N, C-alpha and C positions, 0 to 999 in steps of 0.2 A: 424476491427483497436483499438478497447478497448481494446481485450484482448495485443495486441502488444503492442499495450503505457500503459497498465497493469503490462505486463513481462519486463518494458523496466525502469517503476514504480524504480521495487523490485531488476534490474542489477547496478541503479544507487545508492537504501541500499549500495545491497552488496560493491559493487567498495570505495562505502561513495567520489561517485561525488558530493560534493555541487552541481553545478552550471546544470546540468543534475534534481534535485533531484526538485530547485526550479525554474525551466523548466515547467518538466512538472507538478508541485501541483502548485495549488493555493494559494495567498497569502489568503484568510480567510477556510483554509484545515483545521482540524481536526481529529485523532486518538483515538480509543479506541478498548485497547487493552490487552495483560492479561493482559502488566507490567502497568498499569493505562492511565485516556486519555494525552494528549500530542495536540499542536501543531507548524507550518510548525519549528518557531523558534527556541521552544523547540528540536525537532527531531538531525538537525541540529546542536543542539550544543552540544544534546548525540551524536552525532555519531562514536568518541569515541573508549564509549562501545558497538556499536553492531557486532558483526560479524556471518557474514552470509557464511557457508559453503555454505549450497541448496537449492535452493525451488522449489517447485510445482506447478500451476494453474492445480487440478486436474476437471474436471469435469463441468467443467465455462458455466455457466447459464447466455445472457445477457435479459438485459431486456429496451429498446428505447422506456421512461414517455412520447419526445416528440422527435420534430427535435433537440434540443437540449439538452437531459439528459438525463441519461445512467446511467442502477443499472448492478453491475457482482459483479455475487457471484457466486465462489471458492471452496472449498479443496484445503489448503493447510499442508503439510508436513516441512516444516520450520526447517531443521538441523543450530544448534549455537547456539548463546547467547546472550545475551545480561546484559549488567553491569553483565556477570558469570551467568548467567539462566540463565536453557537451556528450549531452546522453543520448546511447546507441539503440535503437530498437531490442525487447525482448522479450522472449519466454517468460510473465510472472507465476508467484502457482500463492495464494492467500490460505491462512485458513480463522476458523472463522471459528464461534465460542462461540453459544448461547449463554449466560450469568443470570437468572433469575430476571427473563426475560427480554432480555438486551445481547445483542449479539453483538461481540467485536474480534476487533482484529488481533489475532498472535502470534501471526509469524504473515513474514510477507518473503518470500527474495524473489534472483532475478535467474533469466543463459539467457547469452547475449545469440539472437537469431543473427548467424549467420551469413 
């Protein structure tokens, strides 16, 4: 279920669906990407600079830390660009939290694939 939530989040960013992004993300969401740190409000404010053509979630590994916390790790081959700068393949880590029966992403980080 967490992997499908992650794909739904990627699809929401790809289609620039702000309502879906907000529904899938905690208000305290933070990201550390190759473009630098951001939060949910910054992601939404710069969504027009984002162009995702395609993405993959390769070899996903899910670690359930508790009944309400899960960590998802995978390799992502992202095609497209942000503000004209092309994406590179990364190892991604996501932290998901169940709040009142609703799973939301609260942290996303990337490490470049060498």
